[in-house]
N, C-alpha and C positions, 0 to 999 in steps of 0.2 A: 465487298465488306459484309461480314456475317452479322445478321441482325440479332440483338440481344433478346433473350427470352425473359419476359417480365415475371418475376417470382410472385407467388401468392402474397397478399398483404400480411404484414406482421405488425400487430398493433402494439405500439410502445406508449405507455402512459407515464408521464413525468409528473410526480406529485410535488407541487410548489407550495411553499408556505412562507410567511414573513420571516426574514432573518437568515435565509439560506445563503450558503456560499455560492455565488452565481456560477462560477466555473464548474462546480459539481454537476449542475444541470446543463449548461450550455456546451461544455466540452463533449459529453456523450451525444447530445442532440446534433451538434455539428458533424460528428463522425457518422451518425446514422444518415444525416442528410447527404453527406458526401457519398455514402454508399448508394443512396438512391440515384445519384447522377451516374453511378457506375453500373447500374442495372438491378440493384436491389429494390425492394418495395416495402419500406418501413412507413407505416402510418402513425404519425406522432400526435398525441393528444396531451396538451398541457392542462392539468387540472389542479384546483385548489379545494380546500374544504368547503368554502362558501360559494365558489364559482367566480369570485372577484379577483382582480389583479393583485399581485403581491409585491412587496418591496424586499430586495435582497439586502444582505448585510452591508453591501457597498453603497446602498441608497438608490441603486438602479431599480426601475420598475419593470416587472416582468408580466407579460400578458397571459391571460388564462382563457381557454375556450369552454371549459365545462366545470361544473361542481363534481366532486369525487363521487357522490351518490348517483350521479347521472351518467357516469362513464359507461359506454356500451361494452358488452362482452363480445368476443372473448378478449382478455388481456394477455398478450404473449409475453411481454416484458414490462415489469413495473420498475421505475427508477425512483429511488428515495434519496434526494440530496441531503447533505448535512448542513449544520449551522455552527458557527463558532460558539454560540450559546447553547451547548448541548445539554446543560443542566435544565434549562427551560424547556427544551424539546422533550425530554423524558417526563417532565412534570405536566405536560400538556396532554391530558387524557383524551381529548377529542382527536388530537393529532395521532396519538398512539393507536387508538381504536380505528381511525381511518386507514392507517398503514396496515393494521391487521386485516381489515375487511378487504382492502384491495389486494393484499398479498395472497389471501385465501382464494381469490378469484383469478390469480395470475399463474401462468405456466412457470415463469421464473421471476424472481425478485432480486433487484440489485440495489444495494445501499452504498452510496459513495461517501467515503471519508467518515465524518461524524454522523452520517445517515445510519450507521450501524447502531447508534444509541436508541433512536425510536423503534427500530426494527427489533433490537434485543429486548426492549421494554414490552413488546407484545408477547414475549415468551417463545416465539417461533424459532429462535436461535438456541434455545436450551438444548444442551447435549451436542451441540455442533461447534465446528471451528469457525472463526471469524477473524477478519482483519480490520484495521482502521489506521488513521494517521499515527505514526510512531509516537508522537507526543501524547496521544490520547489512549494508547494501548493499556497503560496501567489503570487509568480511570475506568475503561470499559471492563477490564478484568475484575476490578474491585467492586464495581457497581453490579455486575452480572456474573457472579461466580459460577453459574451453571454453563456459561459460554467459555469455550477454550479459545483464548485470544492468541493469535500468532502475531507478535509485535514486529516482525520483519517482512512478512510477505507483501507483495504488491497487491495481490488480490487472492481471495480464497473462495472456492466454491464447495459447498457442502449441501448435497441434495438440490432443492430448487432455489437455494439462497446463495447469493454471491455478495461478498463485502470487500471493499477496497481500501487501500491506503489513501494518502492525501491527494486532494484536488486533481492534478493531472493524471494520477493513476486511473481515474475514471475513463480517460481516453484509451489507456492500455487495455483496460477491461473491455471497452466497447469494441476495439479492434479484434479482441479475442472472440467476442460474441458474433461479430460479423464474419469472422473466419469460420466459426462453428456453423453459422447459418448458410453461408454462400461459398466457402472454400478459401484457400490462402491467396489465390490470384486476385480476387476482388478485394480482399482485405489489404493486400499489398498496394493496390491501386489507391485505396482510401488513405493509407499511410503516406504515400507519396504526395497525395493532394494536400494533406494536413501538415506535411513536412515534419513527420515524427518517425521514430524508430518503429520497425515492424518486427516484433513488438516485444516489450519486456514480458517474459513469462510470469505467471501469477505468483509463483513461489520464489522468484528472484528476490534477494534481500534488498529492502529499502534503506537499511541502516548505513550510516557513515559514523564511525565511532566518535569522531570529534563533535558531531552534531547530536549524537545520541546521549553523550555524557552531559550532565548539567553544566551550563556555561559557568566559568569562574574568572574572576579578576585577580585572584590570589597569585602573586608573582612566583611564589615557590612552586605551586602546583602547575602553573602554566609553563614554567621552565622544565619541569619533569615531563609534562605532556609533549612539549615541543621536542625534547630530547628523544623520546620514543618514536614519535611520528616521523622525525627527520631520518631515522635509520632503524627500521623495525628489526633488522637482523643483528644489531649490536647486542652486547651484554647489558641487559637492563635489569639486573638483580636489584632488590630493594636497597641494598647497601650502596651500590654504585649510583643509583638515581638520587639517593639522599646526599651522597657526597657531592654530586654535581650541583645539587640545589643548595648546598651549604647548611643542611639541617641533619638531625639524627634520623635514623631509619624509623623509629617509633613515631616521631613527630610528623614525618612525611606521610606515613601510613594513615594517621589520624586525620591530617589535613586533607589528604586525597579523598578519603571516604566522605568527609563532611562536605567538601566542595563539589564533588562530581557524582557521588553515589556509587563509585567504583572503588575497589581496592587497587593499589598500583599493579599487582599481578594480573588482575582481571582486565585492566586497561591495556596492558602489554599484550595479553592474549588476543583481545579483540582487534588491536591494531595489526598484529601479525596475521590474524585471520583475514582481515580486509585486504592486506597485501597479497596473501596467498590466493584469494579469490580473483584478484586482478591478474596475477600471473597465470592462473589456470585458464583464463579465457583470452589471454593475449598471445598465446603461442603454445607450441608443443613441448613445453618444459616438462621434464620428468618430476615425479613427486619428490625424489631425493634432492634434486636441484632446488625446487621450491622450498622444501623444508629447511635446507641449509641457507638459502638466500634470505628467508624471512626470520631466521633465528629460532624456528620451531625445533630443529635438531635432526629428526629422522622422519622418514615416510610413515613409520608407525605412529610417531607422536602427532604428525599432521593428520592422519586418519582419526586419531583419538580426539583431536581438537575439533575437527569438523563434526564428528558424531555428537560431541558434547554441546556444541554451540548451535549447529544447524540441523542435526538429526539425519544427516546424509553423509556419504563418502565424498572425498575430493573428486573421484572419477564421475560420480553422479552429477555433482555440481558442474563440472566441465561439460558433460554431455548435454545438460539442460540449457546452458547459457552461452555456449560458444557461438551459435548462429546469431545471437543478438549482437555479438561484438565483431562479427566479420566485416 
């Protein structure tokens, strides 16, 4: 049996503070710990501003080993978890300045989910791309207009800063970091240990159009939405959707926008895009077949839809994500 070679210590600092989403911190930490059992050498330090234990948003108490100011250098990876109360997080100047000070000492800084907010508040993300939970993307973009927010990505790396989508996306990101540090074989071993996929690429879309749209209890709008999602490839012109819902086209259009934040056509396009993404990664279907099956029409129209909504071609999407779905 070949003896494993112990890798040099890689110092991971997890910044804990009251009100954090616990899985934002514990998910990545468990992945790093699993990597250690597979031959990696991550030295993990849990720090808080004061050096005292903190209480997560769930009420669970999390132990701390050091105050942030006392954390020893070097810091190879800084983890900044998020909090459901992100408004309070960016208003806490001590927290923001602590994030800034630690990030400036770190080789790479990772903000999980709403952790993007205190990191953005430092100004370190200005002029950079960032991700966060899809529900919070609009808030992040509105609050920090100098940050280019990608509302769909699982995680985004721009320079030394990586930001991720909601909660479990932190595990996807950590697997990616482990693969970068120690190669795909060790990362796959960690993924098997954690019983997770190996692994969602960072720019894979996190959206599902039914959850991305604002929830509605309006029966007219729900009827139209159900009609579209039941058969994306059918004729879903505004007139046909309105007739199926028993209202005028003008009334449906107004109701749809008020209730979901989408126009009917935008919703149809996003449902068809989601269906096309699934077909691209589930088999060797031709673009013409996918375009016809999803109601897009032609391969040219399909390419146009992907470019407008995702900024990539269907072929690029298939190449990036097919290994995730094998």
